[in-house]
N, C-alpha and C positions, 0 to 999 in steps of 0.2 A: 571317832571319825571313821566313816566308811572307807575301806580300801578297795580300789578298783583294779582289776587285772589289766595287763597290757593289751590283751585281746579285746576287752571291753572298751578301753580307750581308743584303740585303733578303729573299732567299729563306729564309735561315736564320731571320730574325725572323718572317716570315710563317708559316713552319712551326711555330715555337714558340707563336704566337698561336692556333693551332688548338686546339679543345677536346680535352682529354684528353692532350695532348702535353706531356711533361716536358722539362726542360732536359737531362737525361741522354739522352733519346731523340734530341734535336737534336744534341747533342755527338757521339754515336756516328755518326749519319747523315751529318753534315757534316765529321766529323774535326776538331772544334775543342774548345777547353776551355770549361767552364762559365763561367769568369771572362770569357773573350772574348765569349761570347754575351751575358752581362750588360751588357757595355760597348756592344755593338751595339744591344741593346734600349733602353738608356738614350738613346743617340744618336738612335735612331728616334723616341723619345718627344719629344725636344727639337726635332727638325727637321720633324716632320709638319706639313703646311699647316693653319693654324688653321681655315679655313672648311670644309675637306673632311675633315680627319683628326682631329677632336677625339675621336671615339669610339675611333679607332685609337690615338691618343696616350694616352687614359686606360687602355685595355687594356694598352698597353705599360708604362705606369707601374705598374699592378698587378703585371704580370710582373716588373718591376724590383724591386718590393718583395719578391716571393717570392725573387728571386735574392739580394738583399742579406741577407735573413733566413736563407737556407739556407747560403750560402758562408762567411761570417765575420761578426765584429762590426764591420761597416763603418759606423761612426757618421757619418763625413763623407758617405758615400753616402746614409745615411738622412736626414740634414739636407737634402741636395740634392733627394732624392725628395720630401720633405715640402713644400719650397718650390715644386717643380714642380706637385705635386698641388693646391696652393692656388689655382692659376690657373683651376681648373675650378669653374664654378657648379654648384649641385645639378641633377641631371638630373630629368626629369619623374617617373621612378619613385622618386627620392629625396626629392622635395618633401614628399609626405605623411608620410614617416618623419621628416624634419627638423622639420616643423610639430608632429608629435606629441611629439618630443623637446623642442622649445621650450615647448610647453604644460606638459610635466612640469617643466621647469626653472622656469618662472614660477609654477607652482602651489606648488612648494617655496619659492620666493622670497617669495610672498605670505604663506605660512604663517609664515616666519621674521619677516617684518615685523609681522604681527599678534601673534605670540607675544612678540616683543621689546617691542612697544609696550604690550601688556597687562601684562607683567611689570614694565616700567618704571613705569607708572602705579600698579601695586599696591605696589611698593616705595616710591614717592614718598608714597603715602598711609599707609604703615606704617613710620615712622622707626625703630621698634624693630628691624626686620629690616634696614633700609637702612644705618643708621649703622655697625654692625660690618663690613658688607661694604665700605662706603666707606673705613673705616679700613684695611682690608686692601688695597683697590685702590690707594689713594694713598700707601701707606707705601713708604719707600725709593725715592722717585722712580718709583713704579709698576712697579718691577722684578719683584716677585712676580706682579703681574697679567700682565705681558708673558711671563713664564716659563710661567705657566699657559696662556695662549693658544697659545704655541709648542708646549707639550706636547699640547694638543688638536689642533693641526694635524698633529703627528706621528701621533696616534691616527687621524686621518682618512686619512693616507697609508698607515698600516698596514692600515686597513680596505680601501682600494683594492687593496693588494698581495695581500691574503688573500681578496678577493672577498666581504666580509661587509657587506652593505647595512645591517643593523641597527646595526652598530658605527659605520658612517659617519653614520647618522642621529643616534645618540647624540652623536657628536662635534660635528656642526653645531648641534644644539640646545644643547649645553653652551657652545659659542662664543657663540651668541646670548644665552644666559643671562648670560655674563660681560659682554657689551656692554651689557646692560640696567642694570648697576650704575652706571657713570658717566653713562649716559643719565638714569636716575632722579634722580641728584644734580643734573644740569644743569637738567632741566625744572622742578625745585622753584623755581628763581629766575625763571621766565618766566611771563607771563600766558598763559591758554589761547588767546586770539586770536593771540598771537605764535607759539605752537607750531603752530596750524592754518595760519597764513600761511606759516611756514617749510616745512611739509609740502607745501602746495600748490605753492609755488615749486620745491621739490626735485623733485616729481613732474613738473612741466613741463620743467625742465632735464634731468632724467634721461630722461624719455620721448623727448625730441628727440634726445639723444645716443645712446640705445639704438637707436632706429630707424635713425639714420645708420649705426651700427656694423653692424647686421644687413643693411641694404639697399645700402650703398655697394659699388662694384666696386673701390675702392682697397684696396690691401693694407696693413692696419694692424698686421700681426703683428710688424713690426720695431720697434714702439713699446714693447715690453715692457721692455727693459733701460733705455732713457732714462726711462721713467715711474717705474720702480722706483728709479733713481738720484735722480730729482727728489723722490720720496717720502722717501727717506733724508735728503736735504738739508733738507727741510722739518721732519722730525722733529728733526734736530740743531739747527736754528734755533729750534724750539719749546722745546728745553731751555734755550737761551740766554735766550729770552723769559721763562721761569719765574723767572730770577734778576734780569733787568734791568727787567722790568715796564714796557715802553714801549708806550703805547696805540697810537701810529701804527704801530709795528712789528707789533703784534698784529693790526691791521686788514690790513696788507699780507700777513701770514702767512695769514690767513683767506681773502683773495682768491686767493692762490696755491694754497691747498688746494682751493678751489672749482673753479678752472680745471683743476687736476690731476685731481680725481676726475670732472670732466665728461669729460675726455679718456679717463680710465680706463674710464668707462662705454661709450664707443665701442669701445675695445679689447676689453674683456671680452665684450661682446655679439658681436663678430665672432669671437672665439676660441671661443665656444659653438658657432657654426656650423662653424668649421674643425675643431675637435676631434671633432665628430660625424661630419663627412665623412671625416676621416682614419681614425677608428675603423671606420666603415662600409666603407671601401674597403681596409682592410689585410687581411693574410692570417692574422690571429689569430682563433681561435674565440671568439666573444663569448657571455657568459652573461647572463641577465636581470639578475642583480645588478650586473654590470659596467656595464650601461646605467643602472641606477638610481644607481650611485655617480658616474657621469659627470654625470648630471643634478644630483646633490647638489653636486658640485664647482663646476659652473657657477653654480648658484643661490647658493652661498656667496660666490663672487666678486662677483656683481652686488649681493648683499645688503650686503656690506661697503662697496662703492662707494657705494651709495645711502645707507646709514646715516651714513657719514662726510660725505657731501655735505649731508645733512639737518642734522647737528650743526654744520657750518661755517656754513650759511645761518642757522640759529637763532642762533648766536653773533653773526653779523654784524648781524642784525636787533636783537638785544639791545643791541649797541653803539650802534646808531642811536637806540634808545629812551632809552638812558642819556644820550646827547648832547642 
């Protein structure tokens, strides 16, 4: 096997980073394989000095993305590339684009909040509509409800795959409509001032965790699987609580839920930023609809976190009032 000097590798990488130069050009010029060039580019991205070479490292990472996408379905390489790309903060030119994306995400988020709140109060004031929906929602341990929600998430995924923004919007509005049913049933049993107090407390807790997720330099992306595992554990414990009806256990579950969704709020908000930067920096042509769908996906994530946090805090305050 031919051994190449570091200087030779650096020249090949530098040549590849020139505008308009393809990997095939460099491969022919230096007599190396495209796969070998990909490896050198990736190594250069990892080893470039942080203080001087951040722009160079980012360019190399983008080139690596192109190599991975062109040569084969290298999923491990894609994961490593994504992790490396996450170390980069938004550049000056990216900040306005990121802020515009965040504004779009939070505009959809606020719409979902207002829509769900309005529909919940409407249903609560009209039992003739609410009761049949509640019977469906809570029948068979809520299995039909969860199946419907899962089907709507599949519909949203299909909209993203087919680049249909209108279908994605229909999916998230339908999900919000479904969430309004148990919400309307719950708020029927609480005084207005308790609902307002719960909403204010939720806004404070969520606002702080969301800002932390957006502004922190710590990498929270590894929290996804542990958080989802914790959520599944709480759901399973919740089913046990439905049968045993222990008041202390119910309070502990609510506190666990509040802690979990507070952390989820940090994670989801950081993921909004990371997914945007990954999409902005990848080598895939983006359509206006793809950006709208990305904003809808992010808005739905933070909406679900906020709404679950609100319902948990409302239930906890209700327990305090009962005591």
